N, CA, C and O atoms as a Tripos MOL2 file, in Angstrom:
@<TRIPOS>MOLECULE
protein
  204   203    51     0     0
PROTEIN
NO_CHARGES

@<TRIPOS>ATOM
      1 N          17.9450   12.2790   -8.0830 N.3       1 UNK1
      2 CA         17.2760   11.1310   -7.5140 C.3       1 UNK1
      3 C          15.9710   10.8980   -8.2720 C.2       1 UNK1
      4 O          15.2260   11.8450   -8.5230 O.2       1 UNK1
      5 N          15.6920    9.6710   -8.6310 N.am      2 UNK2
      6 CA         14.4980    9.3490   -9.4040 C.3       2 UNK2
      7 C          13.5960    8.4420   -8.5870 C.2       2 UNK2
      8 O          13.7530    7.2210   -8.5970 O.2       2 UNK2
      9 N          12.6700    9.0340   -7.8950 N.am      3 UNK3
     10 CA         11.7370    8.3000   -7.0480 C.3       3 UNK3
     11 C          10.3960    8.2560   -7.7620 C.2       3 UNK3
     12 O           9.5480    9.1260   -7.5630 O.2       3 UNK3
     13 N          10.2120    7.2560   -8.5810 N.am      4 UNK4
     14 CA          9.0300    7.1610   -9.4240 C.3       4 UNK4
     15 C           7.9280    6.4040   -8.6970 C.2       4 UNK4
     16 O           8.1540    5.3170   -8.1650 O.2       4 UNK4
     17 N           6.7400    6.9840   -8.6790 N.am      5 UNK5
     18 CA          5.5770    6.3020   -8.1030 C.3       5 UNK5
     19 C           4.7660    5.6830   -9.2380 C.2       5 UNK5
     20 O           4.6410    6.2630  -10.3170 O.2       5 UNK5
     21 N           4.2250    4.5110   -8.9820 N.am      6 UNK6
     22 CA          3.3470    3.8790   -9.9530 C.3       6 UNK6
     23 C           1.9470    4.4480   -9.8120 C.2       6 UNK6
     24 O           1.5050    4.7250   -8.6970 O.2       6 UNK6
     25 N           1.2410    4.6270  -10.9210 N.am      7 UNK7
     26 CA         -0.1530    5.0480  -10.8060 C.3       7 UNK7
     27 C          -0.9530    3.9820  -10.0450 C.2       7 UNK7
     28 O          -0.6290    2.7960  -10.1140 O.2       7 UNK7
     29 N          -1.9710    4.3930   -9.3390 N.am      8 UNK8
     30 CA         -2.7960    3.4550   -8.5660 C.3       8 UNK8
     31 C          -3.3800    2.3640   -9.4660 C.2       8 UNK8
     32 O          -3.5350    1.2210   -9.0350 O.2       8 UNK8
     33 N          -3.6990    2.7060  -10.6890 N.am      9 UNK9
     34 CA         -4.2660    1.7210  -11.6100 C.3       9 UNK9
     35 C          -3.3010    0.5600  -11.8430 C.2       9 UNK9
     36 O          -3.7290   -0.5910  -11.9210 O.2       9 UNK9
     37 N          -2.0230    0.8470  -11.9530 N.am     10 UNK10
     38 CA         -1.0330   -0.2150  -12.1640 C.3      10 UNK10
     39 C          -1.0010   -1.1630  -10.9670 C.2      10 UNK10
     40 O          -0.8540   -2.3730  -11.1430 O.2      10 UNK10
     41 N          -1.1340   -0.6370   -9.7780 N.am     11 UNK11
     42 CA         -1.1730   -1.4840   -8.5810 C.3      11 UNK11
     43 C          -2.4330   -2.3340   -8.5650 C.2      11 UNK11
     44 O          -2.3910   -3.5100   -8.2040 O.2      11 UNK11
     45 N          -3.5450   -1.7410   -8.9530 N.am     12 UNK12
     46 CA         -4.8150   -2.4750   -9.0080 C.3      12 UNK12
     47 C          -4.7280   -3.6330   -9.9980 C.2      12 UNK12
     48 O          -5.1830   -4.7370   -9.6970 O.2      12 UNK12
     49 N          -4.1610   -3.4000  -11.1540 N.am     13 UNK13
     50 CA         -4.0000   -4.4540  -12.1610 C.3      13 UNK13
     51 C          -3.0950   -5.5630  -11.6310 C.2      13 UNK13
     52 O          -3.3930   -6.7430  -11.8100 O.2      13 UNK13
     53 N          -2.0020   -5.1950  -10.9850 N.am     14 UNK14
     54 CA         -1.0750   -6.1950  -10.4550 C.3      14 UNK14
     55 C          -1.7370   -7.0720   -9.4060 C.2      14 UNK14
     56 O          -1.5480   -8.2880   -9.4150 O.2      14 UNK14
     57 N          -2.5050   -6.4860   -8.5110 N.am     15 UNK15
     58 CA         -3.1180   -7.2500   -7.4190 C.3      15 UNK15
     59 C          -4.1870   -8.2170   -7.9490 C.2      15 UNK15
     60 O          -4.5050   -9.2040   -7.2850 O.2      15 UNK15
     61 N          -4.7290   -7.9530   -9.1020 N.am     16 UNK16
     62 CA         -5.7130   -8.8570   -9.7020 C.3      16 UNK16
     63 C          -5.0850  -10.1900  -10.1100 C.2      16 UNK16
     64 O          -5.7940  -11.1830  -10.2730 O.2      16 UNK16
     65 N          -3.7800  -10.2180  -10.2740 N.am     17 UNK17
     66 CA         -3.0740  -11.4150  -10.7160 C.3      17 UNK17
     67 C          -2.4050  -12.1820   -9.5720 C.2      17 UNK17
     68 O          -1.7160  -13.1750   -9.8070 O.2      17 UNK17
     69 N          -2.6080  -11.7260   -8.3510 N.am     18 UNK18
     70 CA         -2.0110  -12.3690   -7.1850 C.3      18 UNK18
     71 C          -3.1360  -12.8300   -6.2610 C.2      18 UNK18
     72 O          -3.8580  -12.0110   -5.6910 O.2      18 UNK18
     73 N          -3.2780  -14.1430   -6.1190 N.am     19 UNK19
     74 CA         -4.4250  -14.7040   -5.4060 C.3      19 UNK19
     75 C          -4.6290  -14.1740   -3.9910 C.2      19 UNK19
     76 O          -5.7640  -13.8940   -3.6040 O.2      19 UNK19
     77 N          -3.5870  -14.0330   -3.2310 N.am     20 UNK20
     78 CA         -3.7690  -13.6340   -1.8350 C.3      20 UNK20
     79 C          -3.3310  -12.1910   -1.5590 C.2      20 UNK20
     80 O          -3.0750  -11.8290   -0.4110 O.2      20 UNK20
     81 N          -3.2460  -11.3880   -2.5900 N.am     21 UNK21
     82 CA         -2.7920  -10.0030   -2.4330 C.3      21 UNK21
     83 C          -3.9100   -9.0990   -1.9270 C.2      21 UNK21
     84 O          -5.0900   -9.3250   -2.1950 O.2      21 UNK21
     85 N          -3.5110   -8.0910   -1.2020 N.am     22 UNK22
     86 CA         -4.4310   -7.0520   -0.7370 C.3      22 UNK22
     87 C          -3.8320   -5.7090   -1.1130 C.2      22 UNK22
     88 O          -2.6500   -5.4550   -0.8800 O.2      22 UNK22
     89 N          -4.6460   -4.8640   -1.6890 N.am     23 UNK23
     90 CA         -4.2000   -3.5250   -2.0680 C.3      23 UNK23
     91 C          -4.8780   -2.5150   -1.1540 C.2      23 UNK23
     92 O          -6.1020   -2.4990   -1.0250 O.2      23 UNK23
     93 N          -4.0830   -1.6890   -0.5330 N.am     24 UNK24
     94 CA         -4.6050   -0.6310    0.3250 C.3      24 UNK24
     95 C          -4.1180    0.6910   -0.2460 C.2      24 UNK24
     96 O          -2.9150    0.9260   -0.3600 O.2      24 UNK24
     97 N          -5.0580    1.5440   -0.6000 N.am     25 UNK25
     98 CA         -4.7170    2.8590   -1.1400 C.3      25 UNK25
     99 C          -5.1040    3.9310   -0.1370 C.2      25 UNK25
    100 O          -6.2040    3.9070    0.4150 O.2      25 UNK25
    101 N          -4.2130    4.8580    0.0950 N.am     26 UNK26
    102 CA         -4.4730    6.0110    0.9530 C.3      26 UNK26
    103 C          -4.6380    7.2080    0.0240 C.2      26 UNK26
    104 O          -3.6550    7.7330   -0.4990 O.2      26 UNK26
    105 N          -5.8710    7.6370   -0.1780 N.am     27 UNK27
    106 CA         -6.1760    8.6270   -1.2090 C.3      27 UNK27
    107 C          -5.5180    9.9870   -0.9940 C.2      27 UNK27
    108 O          -5.2660   10.7060   -1.9610 O.2      27 UNK27
    109 N          -5.2420   10.3440    0.2330 N.am     28 UNK28
    110 CA         -4.6930   11.6710    0.4880 C.3      28 UNK28
    111 C          -3.2150   11.6350    0.8690 C.2      28 UNK28
    112 O          -2.7140   12.5590    1.5100 O.2      28 UNK28
    113 N          -2.5250   10.5800    0.4790 N.am     29 UNK29
    114 CA         -1.1250   10.4280    0.8780 C.3      29 UNK29
    115 C          -0.2290   10.2180   -0.3310 C.2      29 UNK29
    116 O          -0.6800    9.7870   -1.3920 O.2      29 UNK29
    117 N           1.0180   10.5240   -0.1560 N.am     30 UNK30
    118 CA          2.0050   10.3210   -1.2030 C.3      30 UNK30
    119 C           3.0560    9.3350   -0.7550 C.2      30 UNK30
    120 O           2.7370    8.2580   -0.2510 O.2      30 UNK30
    121 N           4.3050    9.7010   -0.9360 N.am     31 UNK31
    122 CA          5.4100    8.8220   -0.5800 C.3      31 UNK31
    123 C           5.4820    8.5410    0.9190 C.2      31 UNK31
    124 O           6.0090    7.5080    1.3340 O.2      31 UNK31
    125 N           4.9650    9.4380    1.7140 N.am     32 UNK32
    126 CA          5.0880    9.3070    3.1700 C.3      32 UNK32
    127 C           3.8410    8.7050    3.8130 C.2      32 UNK32
    128 O           3.5450    8.9890    4.9740 O.2      32 UNK32
    129 N           3.1110    7.8800    3.0720 N.am     33 UNK33
    130 CA          1.8580    7.3310    3.6000 C.3      33 UNK33
    131 C           2.0380    6.6160    4.9240 C.2      33 UNK33
    132 O           1.1460    6.6550    5.7710 O.2      33 UNK33
    133 N           3.1810    5.9580    5.1210 N.am     34 UNK34
    134 CA          3.3770    5.2180    6.3660 C.3      34 UNK34
    135 C           3.5570    6.1510    7.5510 C.2      34 UNK34
    136 O           3.4020    5.7220    8.6950 O.2      34 UNK34
    137 N           3.8760    7.4070    7.3130 N.am     35 UNK35
    138 CA          3.9420    8.3950    8.3920 C.3      35 UNK35
    139 C           2.6270    9.1650    8.4930 C.2      35 UNK35
    140 O           2.1800    9.4990    9.5900 O.2      35 UNK35
    141 N           2.0060    9.4470    7.3360 N.am     36 UNK36
    142 CA          0.7540   10.1800    7.3240 C.3      36 UNK36
    143 C          -0.3890    9.3440    7.9130 C.2      36 UNK36
    144 O          -1.3290    9.8910    8.4890 O.2      36 UNK36
    145 N          -0.3040    8.0410    7.7680 N.am     37 UNK37
    146 CA         -1.3330    7.1170    8.2670 C.3      37 UNK37
    147 C          -0.6560    6.0570    9.1280 C.2      37 UNK37
    148 O          -0.8680    4.8600    8.9330 O.2      37 UNK37
    149 N           0.1440    6.4950   10.0640 N.am     38 UNK38
    150 CA          0.9950    5.5890   10.8440 C.3      38 UNK38
    151 C           0.2130    4.5170   11.5930 C.2      38 UNK38
    152 O           0.6010    3.3490   11.5750 O.2      38 UNK38
    153 N          -0.8650    4.8860   12.2410 N.am     39 UNK39
    154 CA         -1.6170    3.9120   13.0440 C.3      39 UNK39
    155 C          -2.2530    2.8400   12.1550 C.2      39 UNK39
    156 O          -2.1590    1.6480   12.4480 O.2      39 UNK39
    157 N          -2.8910    3.2640   11.0830 N.am     40 UNK40
    158 CA         -3.5220    2.3150   10.1580 C.3      40 UNK40
    159 C          -2.4730    1.4280    9.5040 C.2      40 UNK40
    160 O          -2.6590    0.2170    9.3870 O.2      40 UNK40
    161 N          -1.3720    2.0350    9.0790 N.am     41 UNK41
    162 CA         -0.2990    1.2750    8.4400 C.3      41 UNK41
    163 C           0.2910    0.2490    9.4020 C.2      41 UNK41
    164 O           0.5240   -0.8990    9.0230 O.2      41 UNK41
    165 N           0.5320    0.6600   10.6450 N.am     42 UNK42
    166 CA          1.0970   -0.2610   11.6350 C.3      42 UNK42
    167 C           0.1500   -1.4340   11.8990 C.2      42 UNK42
    168 O           0.5920   -2.5710   12.0600 O.2      42 UNK42
    169 N          -1.1380   -1.1540   11.9410 N.am     43 UNK43
    170 CA         -2.1240   -2.2240   12.1290 C.3      43 UNK43
    171 C          -2.0820   -3.2050   10.9740 C.2      43 UNK43
    172 O          -2.1160   -4.4160   11.1930 O.2      43 UNK43
    173 N          -2.0090   -2.7090    9.7520 N.am     44 UNK44
    174 CA         -1.9530   -3.5740    8.5780 C.3      44 UNK44
    175 C          -0.6860   -4.4310    8.5790 C.2      44 UNK44
    176 O          -0.7430   -5.6180    8.2590 O.2      44 UNK44
    177 N           0.4430   -3.8430    8.9330 N.am     45 UNK45
    178 CA          1.7020   -4.5940    8.9920 C.3      45 UNK45
    179 C           1.6260   -5.6670   10.0760 C.2      45 UNK45
    180 O           2.0490   -6.8040    9.8670 O.2      45 UNK45
    181 N           1.0890   -5.3010   11.2220 N.am     46 UNK46
    182 CA          0.9480   -6.2650   12.3230 C.3      46 UNK46
    183 C           0.0570   -7.4310   11.9190 C.2      46 UNK46
    184 O           0.3790   -8.5860   12.1980 O.2      46 UNK46
    185 N          -1.0630   -7.1330   11.2620 N.am     47 UNK47
    186 CA         -1.9620   -8.1980   10.7930 C.3      47 UNK47
    187 C          -1.2750   -9.0960    9.7700 C.2      47 UNK47
    188 O          -1.4400  -10.3160    9.7980 O.2      47 UNK47
    189 N          -0.5100   -8.4970    8.8730 N.am     48 UNK48
    190 CA          0.2100   -9.2600    7.8640 C.3      48 UNK48
    191 C           1.2220  -10.2030    8.5100 C.2      48 UNK48
    192 O           1.3000  -11.3790    8.1560 O.2      48 UNK48
    193 N           1.9840   -9.6850    9.4460 N.am     49 UNK49
    194 CA          3.0120  -10.4890   10.0900 C.3      49 UNK49
    195 C           2.4160  -11.5920   10.9750 C.2      49 UNK49
    196 O           3.0390  -12.6340   11.1810 O.2      49 UNK49
    197 N           1.2190  -11.3550   11.4880 N.am     50 UNK50
    198 CA          0.5670  -12.3590   12.3470 C.3      50 UNK50
    199 C          -0.0890  -13.4730   11.5460 C.2      50 UNK50
    200 O          -0.4090  -14.5290   12.0920 O.2      50 UNK50
    201 N          -0.2850  -13.2450   10.2740 N.am     51 UNK51
    202 CA         -0.9830  -14.2380    9.4310 C.3      51 UNK51
    203 C          -0.1070  -15.4340    9.1360 C.2      51 UNK51
    204 O          -0.5360  -16.3570    8.4440 O.2      51 UNK51
@<TRIPOS>BOND
     1     1     2 1
     2     2     3 1
     3     3     4 2
     4     3     5 am
     5     5     6 1
     6     6     7 1
     7     7     8 2
     8     7     9 am
     9     9    10 1
    10    10    11 1
    11    11    12 2
    12    11    13 am
    13    13    14 1
    14    14    15 1
    15    15    16 2
    16    15    17 am
    17    17    18 1
    18    18    19 1
    19    19    20 2
    20    19    21 am
    21    21    22 1
    22    22    23 1
    23    23    24 2
    24    23    25 am
    25    25    26 1
    26    26    27 1
    27    27    28 2
    28    27    29 am
    29    29    30 1
    30    30    31 1
    31    31    32 2
    32    31    33 am
    33    33    34 1
    34    34    35 1
    35    35    36 2
    36    35    37 am
    37    37    38 1
    38    38    39 1
    39    39    40 2
    40    39    41 am
    41    41    42 1
    42    42    43 1
    43    43    44 2
    44    43    45 am
    45    45    46 1
    46    46    47 1
    47    47    48 2
    48    47    49 am
    49    49    50 1
    50    50    51 1
    51    51    52 2
    52    51    53 am
    53    53    54 1
    54    54    55 1
    55    55    56 2
    56    55    57 am
    57    57    58 1
    58    58    59 1
    59    59    60 2
    60    59    61 am
    61    61    62 1
    62    62    63 1
    63    63    64 2
    64    63    65 am
    65    65    66 1
    66    66    67 1
    67    67    68 2
    68    67    69 am
    69    69    70 1
    70    70    71 1
    71    71    72 2
    72    71    73 am
    73    73    74 1
    74    74    75 1
    75    75    76 2
    76    75    77 am
    77    77    78 1
    78    78    79 1
    79    79    80 2
    80    79    81 am
    81    81    82 1
    82    82    83 1
    83    83    84 2
    84    83    85 am
    85    85    86 1
    86    86    87 1
    87    87    88 2
    88    87    89 am
    89    89    90 1
    90    90    91 1
    91    91    92 2
    92    91    93 am
    93    93    94 1
    94    94    95 1
    95    95    96 2
    96    95    97 am
    97    97    98 1
    98    98    99 1
    99    99   100 2
   100    99   101 am
   101   101   102 1
   102   102   103 1
   103   103   104 2
   104   103   105 am
   105   105   106 1
   106   106   107 1
   107   107   108 2
   108   107   109 am
   109   109   110 1
   110   110   111 1
   111   111   112 2
   112   111   113 am
   113   113   114 1
   114   114   115 1
   115   115   116 2
   116   115   117 am
   117   117   118 1
   118   118   119 1
   119   119   120 2
   120   119   121 am
   121   121   122 1
   122   122   123 1
   123   123   124 2
   124   123   125 am
   125   125   126 1
   126   126   127 1
   127   127   128 2
   128   127   129 am
   129   129   130 1
   130   130   131 1
   131   131   132 2
   132   131   133 am
   133   133   134 1
   134   134   135 1
   135   135   136 2
   136   135   137 am
   137   137   138 1
   138   138   139 1
   139   139   140 2
   140   139   141 am
   141   141   142 1
   142   142   143 1
   143   143   144 2
   144   143   145 am
   145   145   146 1
   146   146   147 1
   147   147   148 2
   148   147   149 am
   149   149   150 1
   150   150   151 1
   151   151   152 2
   152   151   153 am
   153   153   154 1
   154   154   155 1
   155   155   156 2
   156   155   157 am
   157   157   158 1
   158   158   159 1
   159   159   160 2
   160   159   161 am
   161   161   162 1
   162   162   163 1
   163   163   164 2
   164   163   165 am
   165   165   166 1
   166   166   167 1
   167   167   168 2
   168   167   169 am
   169   169   170 1
   170   170   171 1
   171   171   172 2
   172   171   173 am
   173   173   174 1
   174   174   175 1
   175   175   176 2
   176   175   177 am
   177   177   178 1
   178   178   179 1
   179   179   180 2
   180   179   181 am
   181   181   182 1
   182   182   183 1
   183   183   184 2
   184   183   185 am
   185   185   186 1
   186   186   187 1
   187   187   188 2
   188   187   189 am
   189   189   190 1
   190   190   191 1
   191   191   192 2
   192   191   193 am
   193   193   194 1
   194   194   195 1
   195   195   196 2
   196   195   197 am
   197   197   198 1
   198   198   199 1
   199   199   200 2
   200   199   201 am
   201   201   202 1
   202   202   203 1
   203   203   204 2
@<TRIPOS>SUBSTRUCTURE
     1 UNK1         2 RESIDUE 1 A UNK
     2 UNK2         6 RESIDUE 1 A UNK
     3 UNK3        10 RESIDUE 1 A UNK
     4 UNK4        14 RESIDUE 1 A UNK
     5 UNK5        18 RESIDUE 1 A UNK
     6 UNK6        22 RESIDUE 1 A UNK
     7 UNK7        26 RESIDUE 1 A UNK
     8 UNK8        30 RESIDUE 1 A UNK
     9 UNK9        34 RESIDUE 1 A UNK
    10 UNK10       38 RESIDUE 1 A UNK
    11 UNK11       42 RESIDUE 1 A UNK
    12 UNK12       46 RESIDUE 1 A UNK
    13 UNK13       50 RESIDUE 1 A UNK
    14 UNK14       54 RESIDUE 1 A UNK
    15 UNK15       58 RESIDUE 1 A UNK
    16 UNK16       62 RESIDUE 1 A UNK
    17 UNK17       66 RESIDUE 1 A UNK
    18 UNK18       70 RESIDUE 1 A UNK
    19 UNK19       74 RESIDUE 1 A UNK
    20 UNK20       78 RESIDUE 1 A UNK
    21 UNK21       82 RESIDUE 1 A UNK
    22 UNK22       86 RESIDUE 1 A UNK
    23 UNK23       90 RESIDUE 1 A UNK
    24 UNK24       94 RESIDUE 1 A UNK
    25 UNK25       98 RESIDUE 1 A UNK
    26 UNK26      102 RESIDUE 1 A UNK
    27 UNK27      106 RESIDUE 1 A UNK
    28 UNK28      110 RESIDUE 1 A UNK
    29 UNK29      114 RESIDUE 1 A UNK
    30 UNK30      118 RESIDUE 1 A UNK
    31 UNK31      122 RESIDUE 1 A UNK
    32 UNK32      126 RESIDUE 1 A UNK
    33 UNK33      130 RESIDUE 1 A UNK
    34 UNK34      134 RESIDUE 1 A UNK
    35 UNK35      138 RESIDUE 1 A UNK
    36 UNK36      142 RESIDUE 1 A UNK
    37 UNK37      146 RESIDUE 1 A UNK
    38 UNK38      150 RESIDUE 1 A UNK
    39 UNK39      154 RESIDUE 1 A UNK
    40 UNK40      158 RESIDUE 1 A UNK
    41 UNK41      162 RESIDUE 1 A UNK
    42 UNK42      166 RESIDUE 1 A UNK
    43 UNK43      170 RESIDUE 1 A UNK
    44 UNK44      174 RESIDUE 1 A UNK
    45 UNK45      178 RESIDUE 1 A UNK
    46 UNK46      182 RESIDUE 1 A UNK
    47 UNK47      186 RESIDUE 1 A UNK
    48 UNK48      190 RESIDUE 1 A UNK
    49 UNK49      194 RESIDUE 1 A UNK
    50 UNK50      198 RESIDUE 1 A UNK
    51 UNK51      202 RESIDUE 1 A UNK
């Protein structure tokens, strides 16, 4: 299985080219960030869907 993560810098560069994009980085998390930061992640998803 090849589960490749992009470096944070690549995400930062990509978001600079998208007018309404928001980048949220969880410094102490890996692939399971949505479980490691469940409450914060759920809030962000809820805000996104409400927009």
